[in-house]
N, C-alpha and C positions, 0 to 999 in steps of 0.2 A: 774346825772339828764338827762338821755337820753330822747330825744323827747321833751325837754323843749320848743324848737322853735315852736312846734305844738299847744301850748296852745292858746286858743282863746281870753282870756280877761285878762291875767296876764303876766307880763314880768318876766324874770328870777330873776331880782333884787327884785321884789315884792314878789315872791315866797320865796326867801331866808329870807326876812324881816319877812314874816308871820311865817316861820319855826322858826326863832329865838325868836319871840314873843310868839307863841302859842305851839310850839312843833309839833311833828307828831305822828300819822297820823292826818291830818287836811283836812276837806272838805270845799271848797270855792265855793260859788254859784254866778252866774252872775245875779244880780237883774234886770239889764236892759233887759236881754234876757227873764227872767221870765215875766216881765211886757209886753214886746213886744209880746210874744206868747199868753199871756192872752188876749191882745187886739185883736189879730187875731181871737182867738176862739170866743170872744164876738161879733165880727163883722160878724160872719157867717150869711148869709141870712136866715131869719126865719120869714116869714110873720105872723105866728101864735104865736110868742113869743119864747124865748129861755132862759133856765137856764143852764149855763155852770158849770159843777161840776168837780173838780180836784180829781182824785182817789188817796187819800193820801197814799195808799199802795206803790205807786211808789217812794215816798220820804217823810216820815213823819216828816222831820225837822221842828221844831217850826218856824224857821226864814222863811223857804219856805212857810209854811202855812200862816204866817202873810202877806207876800208880795202878795201872790195870793188872799187872802181874801180882802186885801185893794185894789187890782186891780179890784175887782168885782166878783170874782169867788165864787161859793159855794163848799161844800166839800162832797165827797162820801167816807163814812167810811165802812169798811168791818168787823168790830168787835166793841164790846163795849169798848175795850181798845183804839181803834183808836178814838172813840167819845170822851172819856175822854182826850186823848192827844190833840185833836183839841181844845176842850174847854179850856184846860190849856194854849194853845198857843194864846188864845184870840178870837177864832172863835165863834160867837154867835151860840147857839145850834139850833136856827131856820134855820140856813144856812147849817145844816148837815143832810144828809140822810144816814141812816144805812141800808145797804144791807149785811146781814151776813148769813152764812150757819149754824151757831149755835147761838141761842139767848142768850144774856147776862142775867145774873141773876138779874141785876138791870134795866131791860128793862122799867118797869113802871116809875122808877125814871128818866131815860133818856128822856122818852116821856114827862114827867111832866116838864122837863126843856125846852122843845120845839123842841127836836130832831124829825125828820121825820123817819118813818119806812117803809121799802119796804119788803113785805112778799114774800118769794121765793118759798113757797110750801103751799099746803092746810093745812098741819099740823102747819106750822108757823102762818098762818092766824087764825086758831082756837086758838093757844096759845096766840097770840096777843089779840084776842077778849076777852079771859078770863082774861088777865092781864090788859087790857086797854079798857073796853067796852065803846062805845059811842065816840071813838076817830076817827080822820082821819087816813087813811092808804093808802099806795101805794101798788100795786100788780104787781109782776114780772111774766110775761107770756112768754111762749115758743111758738112762732108763727108757729112752724113746719119747719122752715128753718134757717140755720145759714151760717156763712162765716168764713173760715179759711183753712190753708193748711194741717191741720191734726185734729184728734179728740181732740188734746190737746188745740188747738186754736179756734176750732169751738164750740161755746157754745150755739148753737141753733139747732133745729131739733131733730130727734128721738134719736140720740146718746148722747144728752146733759143731764146733771143732773141738769141744772139750769132752774128755772121757772116752773110755773104751765102750764101744757099742754093745748093748746088752746081749746080743746073740753070740758074742765071742767068749763066753764064760769058759768054755772048754779049753780054748787056747790060753786063757789066763791060768787055769789050773795046770795045764801041761807045762807052761813056762815056770810056774812055781815049783813043780816037782823037779824039773830039770836042774834048777839052781838051789834046791832045798830051801826055798823061801817060805816063811810062815805068814800067810795073809791074816792080819789081825783087824782089818777095818775095810768096809766097803763104803765108798764116798760117792755122793751124787751132788751136783751143783746145777740147779735147774734155771737160775736166772734171778732177776730182781723184780718180777711181777708181784702183785699184791692180792691175788685171788686165792683165798684159803681153800677153795674147792680143788683148785689145781694142785696146791701143796699136798692136800690129802691124797689125791690120785697118784702123785709122784711118790709119796711116801709108801703107798700100797705097792706100787711097781717095784720100789727098792726093796721092800720086805720080801716080795716074791723072789727077787734075785738072791737075797740072803738064804732063803729056804732052799 
């Protein structure tokens, strides 16, 4: 057990007892750390309100989902399967937002349960309108700028495949009118870069789209 002394929340004796009781491989999560980080995220200054979502693709463990949901977080799901997994873990459907590159076959059923939907393209928005006319919908936009050290981590701007390009707002509005959709959220995902100045610029671009 090399490196055992580097464990943050378990002693070697505890690890051996867990091994004896449950076998290996075994994943053990620190509930206190999860709750602490959830509190930090929920405490982020947000004068206009804040909904913190956990991207469950990071770790879809039912236990982790339950802890974070009980701590006050909502869930970001990237597939219909993730939505079903979250619901099975006890997450209320109304606290799940589905943002997927491929629409699930049971989309209308998931929406009927209360799951939110984030349209990532004009084609998705049309498909959602046909399947769920008259419903509320979120729209994912590409503001024309992203942040990341490479094109693999920068998911905004001209090279990104995510989101509806910002000059297509009229087509978004036209589609919403055609299917009587109520757009309740504009969503942007710019990447995993860590430059606050880029974040600020992207936020400004997004607010301009809202206006």
